[in-house]
Every structure is written in C-alpha cells, then in structure tokens.
C-alpha positions, 0 to 999 in steps of 0.5 A: 217113197214119200211123195210129201216134200219136207217143210223147211223150218225157218230158224231166224236170229234176232238180228234177222227179225230186225232185218225183216222189220227194216226191210218191211219198213222200206216196203220190201215184199216177203219174197224180196226179204226171203231173197235178202236173208237167203231164206227158203222163200216158200217157208218165209211166205208161209210164215208170213201168212200165219197171223201169229207167226214171228215173221208176220209180227216183225214184218207188221212191226217194221211197217208200223214203226216206219209209219209212226216215225213219219207221222210223228215228224208231221206231228212235231212240225204241226205243233211248231205251227206249220199249217201244211203239216197240221192239215196233213196230220188231220188227213192222217188222223181222219184216215186212221180213224176211218180204218179203225172204225171199219176194222171194228165193224168188220170184226163185229160181223 
C-alpha cells in the first residue's frame, strides 16, 4: 500500500482565474478563495506558494489591479486640483518608491 497521498491537481477555468483576481482584489485569503471555488484547499495554497504558478499570478494581478484603480482615482482627483488628493498621491508615490528601492537592494544581495 502506498503511504503517499495523491496530489489533487487544480484545473481551473479562465472564469475561475478571474474570480481569484476579484476575490484577491477584495483582500480574501487563498484559503477563503479555495472555499469559494470549492477547490482543494491544500492544492490551491500549494499553487499560491509557487511564485511562477497561475494561481499566484492571478492573485497578485487582482491585488495590483485593485490598488491601481484606487491610486488612479486619487491621481485623477489630484489633477483636478484637489489638494488633499495631491497630498495622498505624494504619500503613495513616496511609499511605493521606498518599497521599490528596498526590493532592488534585497535582490542585489
């Protein structure tokens, strides 16, 4: 008898990948996404933890898209002359620039 557990391979449709993007954009966890999709939780999390997997790609894309949409609205509002939005935009830009420099330095090490 084989003691190894069979790995359940995820076979997701394009619609399910889009659902992952939408749920990730709303800050749902991979576990919650697996429950929503009625997918094997362990396998979805395993795929999520692989940097080159489609699950990870679509999760990250959903988070990035949601953040961009918010940032873009702030940019539009700032361009229209809203001082508060301009200040918020500057904070976001400074934060993102710092994170980009940090990642660059960590990747050079």
